[in-house]
C-alpha positions as CSV (number, residue, x, y, z in Angstrom):
1,X,35.4,-20.3,-19.4
2,X,33.1,-20.6,-16.5
3,X,33.9,-19.9,-12.8
4,X,33.5,-22.7,-10.3
5,X,31.2,-22.1,-7.3
6,X,34.4,-21.4,-5.3
7,X,35.6,-18.9,-7.9
8,X,32.2,-17.1,-7.8
9,X,32.4,-16.9,-4.0
10,X,35.9,-15.5,-4.2
11,X,34.9,-13.0,-6.8
12,X,32.0,-11.7,-4.6
13,X,34.1,-11.7,-1.5
14,X,36.8,-9.6,-3.3
15,X,34.2,-7.2,-4.6
16,X,32.7,-6.8,-1.1
17,X,36.2,-6.1,0.4
18,X,36.8,-3.5,-2.3
19,X,33.5,-1.8,-1.5
20,X,34.1,-1.9,2.2
21,X,37.5,-0.2,1.7
22,X,35.7,2.6,-0.3
23,X,33.2,3.1,2.5
24,X,36.0,3.3,5.1
25,X,37.8,5.9,3.0
26,X,34.6,8.0,2.6
27,X,33.9,7.7,6.3
28,X,37.3,9.0,7.3
29,X,36.9,11.9,4.9
30,X,33.4,12.8,6.1
31,X,34.0,12.2,9.8
32,X,35.9,15.4,10.2
33,X,32.8,17.3,9.0
34,X,30.4,15.1,11.0
35,X,28.5,14.1,7.8
36,X,26.9,10.8,7.2
37,X,26.8,9.5,3.6
38,X,24.1,7.2,2.2
39,X,24.3,6.0,-1.4
40,X,21.6,3.6,-2.2
41,X,19.2,2.4,-4.9
42,X,15.5,1.7,-5.0
43,X,13.2,0.1,-7.6
44,X,10.5,2.2,-9.1
45,X,7.6,1.2,-6.8
46,X,9.7,1.8,-3.7
47,X,11.3,4.9,-5.2
48,X,8.0,6.5,-6.0
49,X,5.8,5.4,-3.1
50,X,8.1,4.5,-0.2
51,X,11.4,6.4,-0.3
52,X,10.0,9.7,0.8
53,X,9.1,8.3,4.2
54,X,12.6,6.6,4.4
55,X,14.4,9.9,3.7
56,X,12.4,11.9,6.2
57,X,13.3,9.4,8.9
58,X,17.0,9.5,7.9
59,X,17.1,13.3,7.7
60,X,15.4,13.6,11.1
61,X,18.3,11.7,12.7
62,X,21.1,12.9,10.4
63,X,20.1,16.4,9.1
64,X,23.5,16.9,7.5
65,X,23.6,13.6,5.8
66,X,24.8,13.4,2.2
67,X,22.1,11.2,0.4
68,X,22.1,9.9,-3.1
69,X,19.2,7.7,-4.4
70,X,19.3,5.9,-7.7
71,X,15.8,4.8,-8.9
72,X,15.8,2.1,-11.5
73,X,14.6,-1.4,-12.2
74,X,15.9,-4.5,-10.3
75,X,18.4,-5.8,-12.8
76,X,20.0,-2.3,-13.2
77,X,20.3,-1.9,-9.5
78,X,21.9,-5.3,-9.1
79,X,24.5,-4.3,-11.7
80,X,25.2,-1.0,-9.8
81,X,25.7,-3.0,-6.6
82,X,28.1,-5.4,-8.3
83,X,30.0,-2.4,-9.7
84,X,30.3,-0.8,-6.2
85,X,28.2,2.2,-7.4
86,X,25.7,1.7,-4.5
87,X,26.1,0.8,-0.8
88,X,22.8,-1.1,-0.7
89,X,19.5,-1.3,-2.5
90,X,15.8,-1.6,-1.7
91,X,14.3,-3.9,-4.4
92,X,10.9,-5.5,-5.1
93,X,12.0,-8.1,-7.7
94,X,13.7,-11.5,-7.6
95,X,17.4,-11.6,-6.9
96,X,20.0,-14.4,-6.5
97,X,20.1,-14.8,-2.7
98,X,23.4,-16.6,-2.9
99,X,25.1,-13.4,-4.2
100,X,23.8,-10.9,-1.7
101,X,23.0,-10.6,2.0
102,X,19.6,-9.1,2.7
103,X,16.9,-8.3,5.2
104,X,13.1,-8.2,4.6
105,X,12.0,-4.6,4.5
106,X,8.3,-5.3,4.2
107,X,5.8,-7.7,2.7
108,X,3.4,-6.3,0.2
109,X,0.3,-7.5,-1.7
110,X,0.5,-7.8,-5.5
111,X,-2.8,-7.1,-7.2
112,X,-4.6,-6.5,-10.5
113,X,-6.5,-3.3,-11.0
114,X,-8.7,-1.7,-13.6
115,X,-10.7,1.5,-14.1
116,X,-13.6,2.1,-11.8
117,X,-15.6,2.6,-15.0
118,X,-14.7,-0.8,-16.5
119,X,-17.3,-3.5,-16.9
120,X,-17.6,-5.5,-13.7
121,X,-16.1,-9.0,-13.7
122,X,-17.4,-12.0,-11.8
123,X,-15.6,-12.2,-8.4
124,X,-13.3,-13.9,-8.2
125,X,-12.7,-14.4,-11.9
126,X,-10.3,-16.9,-13.5
127,X,-7.1,-15.3,-14.9
128,X,-8.2,-16.5,-18.4
129,X,-11.1,-14.0,-18.2
130,X,-8.5,-11.2,-18.4
131,X,-6.7,-12.3,-21.5
132,X,-9.2,-10.4,-23.7
133,X,-8.2,-7.1,-22.1
134,X,-5.1,-5.0,-23.0
135,X,-2.3,-5.5,-20.5
136,X,-0.5,-2.4,-19.2
137,X,2.9,-3.7,-18.0
138,X,6.3,-2.4,-17.0
139,X,9.5,-2.9,-19.0
140,X,11.6,-6.1,-19.0
141,X,13.9,-6.2,-16.0
142,X,11.3,-4.7,-13.6
143,X,10.4,-6.6,-10.4
144,X,6.6,-6.3,-10.9
145,X,6.7,-7.6,-14.4
146,X,8.9,-10.5,-13.3
147,X,6.4,-11.5,-10.6
148,X,3.6,-11.5,-13.1
149,X,5.6,-13.5,-15.6
150,X,6.5,-16.1,-12.9
151,X,2.8,-16.4,-11.9
152,X,1.7,-16.9,-15.5
153,X,4.5,-19.4,-16.2
154,X,3.5,-21.5,-13.2
155,X,0.0,-21.7,-14.6
156,X,1.2,-22.5,-18.2
157,X,0.5,-19.0,-19.5
158,X,2.6,-16.1,-20.7
159,X,2.2,-12.3,-21.3
160,X,1.5,-13.0,-24.9
161,X,-1.8,-14.7,-23.9
162,X,-3.2,-11.2,-23.4
163,X,-4.9,-9.6,-26.4
164,X,-2.5,-6.6,-26.4
165,X,0.6,-5.6,-24.4
166,X,1.3,-2.0,-23.8
167,X,4.7,-1.5,-22.2
168,X,5.4,1.6,-20.1
169,X,8.3,2.2,-17.7
170,X,6.4,4.5,-15.4
171,X,4.0,3.3,-12.6
172,X,2.2,6.6,-12.6
173,X,1.6,6.4,-16.3
174,X,0.4,2.8,-16.0
175,X,-2.1,3.9,-13.4
176,X,-3.3,6.9,-15.4
177,X,-3.9,4.7,-18.4
178,X,-5.7,2.1,-16.3
179,X,-7.9,4.9,-14.9
180,X,-8.8,5.9,-18.5
181,X,-9.9,2.3,-19.2
182,X,-7.0,1.7,-21.6
183,X,-6.4,-1.7,-20.1
184,X,-5.6,-3.6,-16.8
185,X,-2.4,-3.6,-14.9
186,X,-0.7,-5.6,-12.1
187,X,1.1,-3.7,-9.3
188,X,1.7,-3.6,-5.6
189,X,-1.2,-2.4,-3.6
190,X,0.9,0.2,-1.9
191,X,1.5,1.8,-5.3
192,X,-2.3,2.1,-6.0
193,X,-3.4,3.1,-2.5
194,X,-4.5,6.6,-3.4
195,X,-6.4,5.6,-6.5
196,X,-8.1,2.7,-4.8
197,X,-9.1,4.9,-1.8
198,X,-10.3,7.6,-4.2
199,X,-12.4,5.2,-6.3
200,X,-10.7,5.8,-9.7
201,X,-9.2,2.3,-9.7
202,X,-10.7,-1.0,-8.4
203,X,-9.1,-4.2,-7.6
204,X,-9.8,-7.2,-9.8
205,X,-10.4,-10.3,-7.6
206,X,-8.7,-13.3,-9.3
207,X,-9.0,-16.9,-8.5
208,X,-5.9,-18.4,-6.8
209,X,-4.1,-15.1,-7.1
210,X,-3.2,-14.5,-3.4
211,X,0.3,-13.1,-4.1
212,X,2.5,-11.2,-1.6
213,X,6.1,-10.4,-2.2
214,X,8.9,-9.0,0.0
215,X,10.6,-5.7,-0.5
216,X,14.2,-6.6,0.3
217,X,17.1,-4.5,1.6
218,X,20.2,-6.0,0.0
219,X,23.9,-5.4,0.1
220,X,27.2,-7.1,-0.9
221,X,27.5,-10.6,0.5
222,X,30.2,-10.9,3.2
223,X,30.5,-7.1,3.9
224,X,32.1,-6.2,7.2
225,X,29.3,-3.7,7.6
226,X,26.4,-6.3,7.5
227,X,25.5,-5.4,11.1
228,X,25.1,-1.8,10.1
229,X,23.0,-2.6,7.1
230,X,20.6,-4.7,9.2
231,X,20.3,-1.9,11.7
232,X,19.7,0.6,8.9
233,X,17.0,-1.6,7.4
234,X,15.1,-1.9,10.7
235,X,15.4,1.9,11.2
236,X,14.2,2.7,7.7
237,X,11.2,0.4,7.9
238,X,10.1,1.9,11.2
239,X,10.8,-1.2,13.2
240,X,13.4,0.7,15.3
241,X,13.0,4.3,16.5
242,X,16.7,5.2,16.0
243,X,19.7,3.6,14.4
244,X,23.1,3.3,16.1
245,X,25.8,2.4,13.6
246,X,29.3,1.1,14.1
247,X,32.1,3.3,12.8
248,X,32.4,3.0,9.0
249,X,28.9,3.7,7.7
């Protein structure tokens, strides 16, 4: 049996109401101790290369805050949100916008890189010129893999067009393997900033590959705390110096 669109909306609304009730109960318990509680998720790129700055900003304003961060791939975080295990999530992958409210956290370049020692390619090169190289790629369900798969599909290609696929669920491991010339990888520029600046990795210019993607701050659709989440997103991204939250978050 399949839910009607109205049924899906009712289900998400009921789930949001249940989660809002949990937040209110937690707030009442913590308010006596003057403690803020933040329970959120982040995808791997954001968790490894962005979250430290976010946490330092939060702790500067709320030094006694109780903070819990779950770092996982996009699909897993969406499930945790749906199950009310998280208040919000910072994700880099695609998500069904009809099921969640969201704010754009930042917009990032998505690039291909290889070892600085790898043979130089014509610039810019066609994507087909890379198919003879091993592809270092994240696991299924990750945002960065999904972006690459979508690009290839739009151009009538697939991951299987590469000579070899090496799947690793760690961005740092992917970069280390690329540095050792084990293959090429696709990732957000922010994740490879140190290696690009240090000259151990170099960007591969690709024809018609001008891809940017939003990092999104998402939460349950219809939450009564939507105003708070938008304010928190602006604060965490540095757009606002401080955050003033309504009671409840």
